[in-house]
N, C-alpha and C positions, 0 to 999 in steps of 0.2 A: 812415204809421205813428202810432199814437195816443200821447198824452203818457204814458199809463200804461205802454205798452210801452218807450218811451224811458227812463222813470224805472226800470224794473226791469232793462233791459239796461245802463243805466249803472252801476247798483249791482252787476251781475253781472261786467262786463268787468275791472274793477279787481282784485277778488279772484281771478278766473280766471287772469289773467296773473301775479299774484304766485305763486299757488299752483302754477301749471304750472312756473314758474322754480325755485322751491323744491324741488319734487318732482323735477325734472329734475337739479338739482344734487345732492340727496341719493342718487338712484339712480345717477348717473354716478360719484359718489365711491365708492359701494359696488362699482360695475363695475370701476373702476380698481383698487381694492384687491385684487380678486380676481387681477389680472394684474400686481401690483406687483413680485413677485420677478423676473418676466421683463423688467422694464423698467429697474430700478435697476442702476447701475454700468455701463451700456454706452455712455454718452456718446452718445445718440441724436440730440441736437440739438433745438431748439425746433421746427423744421418737422415732425418725425416725431411728436413728442408732440402737437402741435396736430392733426395728422391723426387720430391715435388718439382724441383727445378729440372731435373732430367726428364721426367715424364712430359712436363708441359713444353719443354723445348722440342721434344719429339712431335708433339701434337701440332706445332706451329710450322713444321718444315713444309708441308704442302702449301701453306699460305706464303711462306717466305721465298720459295723457289721462284714464282712468277715474277715477283718484285726484283729479286736479285738478278735474274736474267735480263729484265728490262733495263735496270740501271747499269749492269756491267756491259751489256752489248752496245748501250747508247754511249757509255765512256770509251769502249774499245774503238769503235768507228769514229767517234768524235775526236779521239787523240790521233788516229791515223789521218783524218782529214785536216786537223789543225797543224800537224807537222808536214803537211803536203805529201805524205806517204801515199795516201789514197790516190792523189792526183798522179803521182809518179807510176803506180801500178796500173791505173786506167790508160795512160799514155803508151804503155807497152803492149796495148791490145787486149787486156784482161777485162772482162765484162764485170759490172757490179755483182751480178748473181753468182759468179764464180768467186768473187771475193767474200760474199757472205756464206758461201757452202760450208766452210769449216765450222763456224760457230752454229750454223744451222744444224749440222750433224750432232754436234755436242748438245744442242738444245733438245733435239729429238731423242737422244739417250736419256737426258735429264727428264723429259716427259714420261718416257717409259719407266724410268726409276721411280719418278713421282707416283705414277699409277700403282706400281707394285708396292711401294711403301705405303700409300693410302689404303691399299686394300689388305696388306698383311700385318704391317707394323703398328699403324695408327689404331686399329681396333684394340690390340692388346695393350698399347700405352694408355688409351682411353679407360680401359678396365682398370689398370693399375693406378692411374692418376686419380680417378674420380672415387674409387673405394677408398684410397688413402685419404682423399679430401673429405670424404663423408665421416671417417673415423676422427679426423682432426676436428671437424665441426662438432662432434659429439663430445670431445674431450672438454673437461672443465678447464677454467683459467688457472694458471699457475698459483700457488700459494702467495697471497698478498695480504698480510695483516697490516692495516693502517692505523695511524694514531687516531684515538677517539671515535672509531667506527666498530660497530659490532660486526664480527666476521663469523659467518656460519658455512664456510666452504668445506669444512671438515665434518663429514656426517656424524651426527649426534651430539655435536659440540658447538657452543657459541663463545667466542673469544673477543675480549675488548682489552686494548692496551692504551694507557694514556700517553705514553711517550716512548719512542724508540731511539737509542743512542748506539754509538759504535760505528766503525767504518762501513760495516755491512748491515746495520740496523738490528744486530743480533742481541742487544742489551735492551731490556725492557724495564719499564717503570710503570707501577699501578696496573696490575694484571688481574683481570676477572674472568673466570671461565664457568660457563654453565654446562652442566652434564645432562643431556637428554637421552642417553643410550637406553634407558629402561622404558622409554615411550610413555611415561607418566608425568610429564612436566620436568621441572628442574630437579632431578633426584639429588644432585649434589651442586654446591656452589663453592668455588675456591677463589679466595682473595689473597693477594700477595702484593708486598711493597715493591719487589723487584724480581727480575728473572733473566735467564739467558736462553736463547733459542738456537738450536743447531739440529742438523740431520744426521742420521745413522744408516749404516748398511747400504751404502751407495745411494742415498736419497730416498729409500724405501719407507723411512719412518722420520717423524719429526718429534723431537724432545724438547720440552720445556722444563728447565730447572729453575724451580722458584724458591724465593728466599723470604723468611719472615712474613708468614701468612696464616690464614685461618681457612679450614674447610668445614663446611656446614653440610651434614649428611641428613637426609629426610628419615624420619622414624614414624611411620604411620600408626604403630602401636601405642606410641607415647602421646598421641593427640589428646586424649582424655585428661591426662595429667599436665601436659605442657601445651600452652597455647600455639606455639610456633610448630611443634612437631619436628624439629631439627636438633641434631647433636653437633655440638661445636667441638672442633679439634684444632688446636694451634700447632704449627710446626716452624722449625727454622730453616729446613731445606726439604724440599719435596720435588720429585721428578716425575713428569707425566709424559707418556710416549703415545703419539697418534700414528696410525697407519695412513700412508699416502698412496694406497692403492688406487683410490678413486681418481687420482691425478695422472695415472699411467695411461698410454695410448693403447687400447684394446682394438685389435684388427678383427674386422668383420669378414666373413667368407666371401671371397670375390665372385663365387657362383651366383650370389644374390643379385649382382648388378649385371650379370651376362645378358639378360634379355633386352637391355637397352639398345636403341637403334645405332648409338655410336660405338657399341662394342662388337659389331658383326661386320663380316666381310661380304662381298657381293653374292656369292651362293646362299649365305644365311639370310641375307636381306631379302632375296628373291623368294626364298621358302616362306619366310614370315609374311612378306607381302602377299603371296598367294593364299596363305591362311587368312588373313585379314579380308581379302577380297571375297572368299568363300563365306566368311561370316557376314559381310555386308550384303551379299546376294541372298543369303538365307534370311537375314532380318527383313529385306525388303519383300521377299516372297511371303513371309509369314505375317506381314503387317496386314495385308488384306484379309486373311483369314481371322486375325484377331480382332480386326475392326468390324467385321460382320456380326459379331455377337451383341453388338450395341444397337443393331437395327431389327425391327420386327416386320415382316412382310406378310401381306394377305393377297394370295394369288387366287382370283375369282374363278379362273378356269379349272382349277383343281378341286373346287367345292362341289360336293354331291348334289345330285338332282333335287332332292328333298329341300336342301338348303337354299338353292336357287328359287324353288317355289315359294319358300318363306319369304325371301326377299321380295319377290313380286307382290305377295300379299301384305307387305309391311305396310303399316299405318303410322302416321305421324304421332310422336308421343308429346305430351304437354311440356312446354318450356321449363316449368317449375320442377318437373321430374328429371329433366336432362341437365339442369345447372350444376348440381353436385358431380355428376358424371363427367361433364365438360371440364370442370375445375380439376378433377383427379386426373383426367387425361392430360390436360395442359401441363400440370405439375410433373407428371411422369415423363412427358416429352421434353420438358426443360432439364430434368435430371440427366436424361439420356444424352441430350445435346451437350450438357456440361461435362459429362463423363468422356464423350467423344472428343471434345476439345482438349481436355486434359491428357487424355491418352495420345492424341495426335501430336500434342506439343511435346511430351516426354519421348515419344518415338522419333520424332524429328530431331530432337537434341541428340538422342542416342545415335541415330544414323550419322548426323553432322560429326560427332566426335569420333566415330569409327571411321569416317571418310578422312578426316584430319589425320588420324593416326595412320591410315594407309598412305596417304600423301607424304607424311613425314619420312617414313621408311623408303619410299620411292625417291624422295629428295636425297637421301644418303646414297642411294645407288648412283644417281646422276652426278652427285658431288665428286665422287671418285673419278668420273671421266672428265667434268669440266674443269677441275683444278689442274689436271694433267695437261689438257689441250691449252689451258691458259698460259702455260710456259711457252708454247710455240707462238701463240698469238702475241705475247709480250716481246719475244725476240723480233717478230714480224714488225712490230712497232718501233722498238728500240734501235735495231740495227739501221734500217733505212734513215730514221730520223737523225741518228748520229752522224751518218754520211752527208745528210743535208746541212746540219747546223755547224758541223766541223768545229765542235767545242769539246774538250775533254774535262778531266778534273771532276771535281765535286760541286760545281756551281750550277750551271744552267742544266746539266744532266739530272741532277737530284730533284730540282723543282719540276722539270717536265715528268720525270718518273713518278714523283708523288702525286702530280695531277692525273696522270693516266690511271695510276693505281687506285686513287680514290674514285674515279669515274667507274673502274671495273668493280670495285668493292661496293659502291652504291647500287650499281645496276644488279649486281648479284643478290643483294639484300631484297631488293624490289621484286626480282624475279622469284626468289625463293618464297616470299610472302605471298605473292599472287598464285604460285603453285600450290601453297598450302591451303589457301582459302578458295581454291577452284575458280579464281578469276581467270587464270590461264591453264591449259593443261601443264602438269608438272614438267614434262620434258621441254616444253616450250619456255616456261619460266626459268628453268635451270640454265638452258642454253642461251638466254636472252643477252647476257653480258658478252659472251664470246661471239655471238652473231653481230652485234652492234660494233664491237672493236675490230673484228676481221676486215670488213671494208675499209676502216681507217687505216689498218696496217697496209693492205694492198695499195690504198692511195699513196701512202708514204714510199712504198717501194716503187711505184710508177714514177713519183716525182724524183727519187733518187736516181733511177735508170736514166732519166733524161736531164739530169744535172740541173734540177729546179732550184732556184733560190727561194725556197718556200718562206723563209723567215726575213727575206729582203723586203724593204719597204717598196721598191719598184715592182716586185712580183704582185703585192696586194693592190698596188696602184693600176697595174695593167689588167688585173683580173676582171674588173667589171667589163671592160672592152672585150676580153676574150669570151665573156659569157654572152654578150650582146651580138657578137660577130655572126654566128649562125642564123639569128633571126633576121639580119638585114637582107640577106638574100631571099628569105622566105617572104618578107614584105614586098620586095621588088617583084617577085614573081606574082604576087597577088594584084 
């Protein structure tokens, strides 16, 4: 490797690692905020939270790579241009394309790694992340007994506390507990002046130690003699223990989530897409046969000779006799038409949903390619643009990178939506963002090779004259 390549790669590695880490952190924060309501208040523990953070950070690697390459390549060549190193290299007879080659080769390797990562690692991370997120969503909120509010989070019990004291709120005043475990109303009611709350056996059980209270137990056999039907029992100290098993995180089998499109690699997606195509073609073929039962056909050419003779000898029937038959026929035809319309609407909706599912799986196939090629396109935009603007650091490069990434992101969403809704072919919709940004990158490369002052005021002032110049000769020829 030549010294020039080492110089450029050393200037690229630092900004790339930094920008990739920053982009990962920003996107991960945005990703976690989306599911914040499902996580807060459930006492998940550090282990579960770290798993979610790790899986989500893996998921956003294919999104982070293009932006990191764009920003780091722009910063690298911007720094070289700002310190006149780029000019010195050019004056020694080395072309710009040769200067861009080291980072281009690294970007090519990153694009290949992004494709492999997107096809092999991301599906597994999706399966782990969203199966865990499903279990987190199903988990109940952590134990939270509040003052003056009836709490029924523990199955079979309702608890009310007038006041909580102590550093951890474990000292209770005015405790009422309703026992519904027998499924016949409040079989037992416990009143206590005060109490103490604590957990046992590693948080698996909650104990309430109650002081100076009364327990009322229902006695159905005593209802004839006692109006209340309750037996009263006073106590100075009583301890009640509740199981907290319902608050633990129960894991669902990951195999139940494996059929989702995000959990499959390209061969699996192709196989599933072919299956959906077969279902779609089968339903379309079957639709004509199922629709034919709603129609009744009379083919006169198949009617026998005697029937044709009867038709020839047919005489008009009085209108009074035909009126009931006509009404019956019209009503039958109306019912058939209504059934046809209902069947056609339901069949059209079923076909539309099946087509949309097919498009969704095809979108996932194209996404694995488009996100990888986006790494090269972002390099093609960032590196020449950095050589043009000759500005390093985190100022102008960050603003330009965010602008182009937003354009890429919006175009990707639009193309994906158009492909899903069949406004465009799925392939055209998914490649739309890359197809639009590729000419922009080639334009920047052309301008950088010709030392264009793309961001200079004079360049834009002379641009209209350059555009009009070819048409002057054409007008003179006319």
